[in-house]
N, C-alpha and C positions, 0 to 999 in steps of 0.2 A: 493787168490783174494777175494775181497769183492764187493758184488753187492747190490745196494739199488734201489728199484722201487719207482719212484716219485708218481705213482698213489696209491701205498700202503700207503705212508705217508699221503696222503690226504684222504685216506679211501674210494676211489672209482676209477673206471677206467677213462681213458681220454675221452672215448665216452660219459660219463654222462655230461661232461662239454663242449661237442661239439668240442673237440680238434681233429685235423687231424694229418697227418703224421709229419708235421713240429712241432706240439706241443709235439708229443711223441718221437721226435728224441733224447731228453734228458731224456728218461725214465730210462736209466741206468747210473750209475756212477761207473766205474770200477777203482780200485786203488790197487796197490800192497801193501800188509800189512806190509812187511818188506823191503821197498825199500832200506833202508840203509844197509841191509845185503846182497843184491844182488851184485855180482861181475861181472867183464868182461862186457858182453853186456847187463847188467841189464837195462840200459836206453833204449836200442833198444827193449828189452822185453816188458817193460811197455808201450813204445810208440806204439809198434805193437799191444799190447792188446787193447789199447784205440782206435787205428785206426780201428781195426776189430769190436770193439763194436759200433763205430759210423757208420759203414757201414751196420749194421743190418737194414733190411727193416721192417718198422713198419707202419701199417694201423690202421684205426678206429676199425677194428675187430681184435685187437691185441691179440695173444694167449700167455699166460705166459709160457706155456710148451715149445713153440718154442723159447722164449727168453732164458729160462734156457739151452736149447740145444745149442743155439748159443754161450752163454757165456761159456758153458762147452767146446766147441771146442776152444774158445780163450784161456781158461785156460790150456788146454792140450798142446797148442803150446808153453807155457812158460817153457823153459828148466831149468830155474834157481830157480823155486819155488818148494817147497815140495808138496807131495801128498795132505797134509791137506790144503795147500794154494791154490792148483788147484781145490779143491772141491768147488762147488757152494754153497755158504752159504744162509741160509734162509733169505728172505727179512724181514726187520724190520722197524718199524715206527721211524721217526725222531721226537724228542720231542723239540718243541719250537724253532727250528732253521730255519723254513721256514718263509721268510719275509711276513708280512701281514699288511695291513692298518687297521686303526680303525676309526670308525665314531660313534658319540654319545656314547662314552665310551664303545663300543663293537666292535668285529671283523666285518669288512665290509662284508656283505653277497655277495655270488656269484650272479651276475645279469643275469646269463644265465641258463636256465632250460631245460635240454634235448637238442635235436638237433634243436628245433624250438623256444622254449619259451625264451622270453627276457623281461626285464623291460623297459618300454617306457621311452625314454629320454625326460625330461621336463626341463623347466627353474627353477623349484622349487627344486633345488638340496640342499642337506644337506652338510654343510661345514665339512670337516674332521678335527677332533681335536685330540690333543695329548692324549695318553692313560693316564687316571688319575693315574694309579699306578706309572707312571714315572714322575709325576709333582713334580718339586723341585723349591725352591725359589732361585732367583738370583736377584741381585740389578743392576739397570742401572747405578747408581752412589751411592757412600757411603751415607747411611741414616744419616741425621743430626738432625732431629726433631723427637720426640717421644711423643705420648699421653699416659699418665698413667691414667687408670680408676680404681678406687677402690670401693669396696662395701661400701655402706652408712650404717650409724648407727651400726657399728660393730667395737668395740675397739680393737679386736684381730688383725685386719688388719692394724692398725696404725704403729706398729713397722716394719713390712715388707715393708710397703709403704715408710716410711722415709728412711730405709736402701737402698731400690732400687733407689729412687730418688737421694739420695746423691751420690750413686755409678755412676749413669748415668751422673751426672753433673761433678763430680770430676775425675772419671776414664775414661769415654768415651767422655767427652766434648760435650755432646749433649744438644740440646735445648729441655727442658721438658715443656709440656703443661699439665695442670690439670683443672678440673672444677672450676668455680668461687666459688662454695659452699665450696670447699676444703680450699680455702684461708681464709674463714670466719669461719671455723670449730673451735669451742671453745676448743674441746679436743686436737686439734693439736696446737692451739695457746699457750697452757700451756706447750707444749713440747719444751725444749731448743734445741734439735737436729733439729727440724723442723724450728724453728725461724732462725737458722743459714743459711738455704738454701732458706727461703721463698722469699727473694728478687730476687732470680735467677730464679724463676718459672714464667711461662706465663700462664695466665688464660683465659678462654672463658666462654661465657654464652650460654646455649642451646637455640636455636631458634633465637638468635640474631647474633652470630658470625659464619661466614662461614669458615669451616676448610678444605675445599676441596683440596686446593693446599698448605696447610701449614704443613700437617702431613705426615711423611714418614713411620711411624711404630707405632703400637699400642700394649700396654701391659695392660692386665686386671688382677686385683687382686681381687678375690672373687669367686662368683659362676656363674651359667649360665646367670643370669640377667645382668652381666657386659658385656657379649658378645652381648646380645640382645640390650643393650644400645649403644654399638659401632655400631651396624648395623643401629640403628635409627639415629645416628649422621651423618652418611654418606649415603645419599640417592642416590648416584651414585657410582663412583669408591671408593672402600674401601682399605686402606692400609693393609698390612699383619698384622694379629692379633695373638699375643702370649698370651695365657690365663693360669694363674697360679691358681691352685685349693686352694682357701682359703675360700670357702663358704660352703654350706650345701650339695647339691647333687654333683655338679661338673661333669655332664655328658659331657659338652663341654669344660672342662678345664683340659687338660691332663698333664700339667706340675706341678711338685712339686717344692716348693720354696727353698728347702734345699741348692741346689747348683746353685742358679739362675745366678751367675756370669758366670759360664762356659756355661750354656744353652743360655743365652742372647748373649754371645760372638759368639757362634756357629751360631746363627741365623744372627747376623750382618755380619758374614763372608760368609753367603750364604749356610751354611751346614744344610739344613732342608727340609723336605718333606712338601707338601701342600695338604690340602683338600679344594677344591672349593665348598663351601656350597651355593647351589642355593637359590635365594630369589624370592618371589612372588611380582609382580607389580600389585597393586590394585588401581582401579579408581572407584569412585562413580559418576554415571551420574544421575543428578536430573531431574525430570520430566519437570520442567518449565525453565530449563537453556538452553542456546543456545548450540545446538549440535556441532556447528562449533568451538566454543570456546575451547581452550586447557584446559583439566581438570587436576587439581593437582592429583598426584599419590603418593602412599606410597609403600615403599619396606619393606617387612616383612621377617624375617628369619625363624620363627617357623610356625605360622599359622594365618589364618583369621577365626574368629568365628562369625557365624550368629545365633542369638538365639532369643527367644520370649521376652526377657527382663522381665519387671515386670508383664506382662500380664498373667492371669491364663489360657488362652486358648492355644491350640496347635499352634505351628508355622506352617504356610502353605507356603512353599517356592518352587518356580519353578526353576529347574536347566536346563540350556542350555549348550551344548558343541559345539563350533564353529557354533553357530547360530541354532543348532538343539535341539529341546526339548527332554530332557532325562527322567526326572521324577519330581514328586512333593514330597517334604520332609514334612511329617507330624510327628512332635515330638517336642523335646525341641530345636532343631536347627541343624546346619551343621558346620563341621570343614573342611576347605580346608588348607592342610598343605604341607610343603616341606618335602623331605626325612629327613632333620635335625629335623623338627617338628614332624616327625612320632613317635619319642620316648618321646614326651611331652604329651600334652592334647589328641592327637589322640590315643596313645596306651592305655590311661586310658579309652577311649571310645570303645575299642575293635579292633583297627586297627592293622595291621601288622607293624613291624619295618623294615625300609628301610635304606640301607647304604646311606650316604650322597652323594656318587658319582653317584648314579643311577639317570638318568634324568627322573623324574616323578613328578606327583602331586597326592597327596592322598586326597580322598573325603570320609569323615567319618560322618555318621549321629549321632546325640546325642539323645539317648533314643528314637529311632523311634517307632511309634505305628504300627509296622509290624514285624513279625517274620522272614521275608525273605529279609529285607533290610540290606545287608552286605556292609562293606567298599569296595571301589573300587580304583584302581590305573589307572590313565590315562597318556598319553604321555605328556612330559614336554612342548611341543610346542603348545598345544591346548589353546583356550581361553574359560574360563568358565564365563557364565553370570548367575547371581543369582538375582531373583526378588521376590517380595511379590506377591503371587497368587491373582488374581482379586477377588476371593470369600473368601479371608482370613478374619477372624474375627478381626485380629489385625495387627499391623505393626511388623517390625523386628528391631533388634539392631545388630550392627557389631562392632567388636574390632579388632585391628591390633597388634599382639604380646602383647595383654593385655592392649593396650593403645588406645588413640584417639577414644573412644567409641562414636558412632553416631547412630542416628535412621534412618531407611530406610522406606520410605512411599510407598503407592501404586503408581505405575508408575515409581519409581526410580529403578535403576539397579546397581549392583556391578559387575565390570569386573575384572577377575583375570587371569593372565598368568605368565609364568616364565620370570623373568627379565634377561637382559644380564649382569647385574652387580652382580656377585656373591661375597660372602665373603670369602677371602682367609685365612683359618684357619691353623696355623702352627702346624704340628704334633710333638709330643714328640718322637715317634718311626716311625710309618708309618700309612697309612690310615687304614689298616686292623687291626693291633695290637691295635691302639688307640680305635677303635670303639668296638671291642670285649672285651677289658679291661674295658671299661665304662659299657658295658652290664653286665659283671660279677660283678664289684665292686659296681655300683650304683643301678642296678635293680635286682641283684642276679639272672640273667637269667639262667634257667635250673639247679637250685640248688635243689638237693634232696639227700636222703641217698642212698648209693651204694647198689646194690643188692648183697647178699652174694653169694660167689662162692660155688661150689659143696662140697668141703671139710668141710666148716663150716656147710652147710646144713646136710651133712651126720653125722657129729659129733652131731649136735643138735638132729637129728632124732634118733641116737643111744642112746643118753642120755635119751631121752623120752621113748625109748623102754625099757631100763634098769629100769627106774623108774616105768613103768607099770608092769614089771615082779616082781619087789620088792613088789609093792603094792598088786599084785595078790598072792604072796607067803604069805604075812602077813594075807590077808583075809582067805587063806586056813588054816593057823595055827589057827586062831581064830575059824573057823568053826569046826575044828577037836577037839579043846579043849572044 
């Protein structure tokens, strides 16, 4: 017979969670290990054992020794089980089979603490979302249109670009969109292969044409900049993005172009994992503007950078979190980044690297004039307000993913929070493998020479000992002579 304690699987007794007799009535689960080998009245044996197990009286002050005794009596009554089967087995933990809900990408915490403590119920409840590790792409309907973004001013990307576009049009019968500058590219105009498909392409101009409801799927050819440009084009909902590594670093581009046909086909059929990369919603509130008027906002994928610009003086920036003053930044500036941006400018400024599925905002000072100002991580749901300090000698400048650089004056404020419109990045393998592969290949994370094991060290020490003995012997002979 096999016994498993539910409270052992959770790592604590039922009393810690405030459970009573009704909660503990299922503390045991008794099952015959070789039900199929039992003969005769085996069914009655197993049913009788389960019935006796369910009749065990359990209270809040439940004693495990009493439980073992009770189960032992039940096992002794089973005439069709061997002595080993009748032995009460040691309870063991169940791994991963207990159902649990997840909220904010983590297991939902127990909201009951001891016999009396509880979390107060409020209207500000957090919506439970799907476990990021299980997020996979599915299509509401078959994708028909695709936007292809290629790296600019790079001739090595042209042959893959032409091959991909031709395949999408001829083999997949998809409507292909490209930038207007691609149609006017002189290097492509001289290519006969591109001229054959040029008339079948649809073009758009950044800042003029709205692509919100026109694009089903995005393919990037190049480096991380192509993914940032895709984020810039779609300031609300973003179609799924598949990024091929044809650039320099390629931290955000996990796909290799060698077998692009099979990889794109798998994605179009819905066989792909997703990483939802959070973006920051940024609003600049000017001092003299109407506060009731809706302010334009920008969504950034990597970071917002506030710096001193061309001024020779230290930047003096006040930082507020949900309306509460936190600190003043005196240095070259401040980086507010997403988990995706934590491996960009922020990590160069000394910040930690955060997995893109972690709901957080990273705040990193740039060359602070303080030895104790370390980068911090705050919850994703907070709103940061950044202003120029009233006694600051200069203004500040802000840029969004390296673009749209603007000056912030005294009395202006920058509001930053996490946007509800994340960027769905398609994984080549899965969330964990892609991220750690990028850390190893692009940043050479934790690369060092291996420490020698003891045999090599002993051989090395032994050879040095022999060398010292030989040198000593030679010195003795010289002295004797």
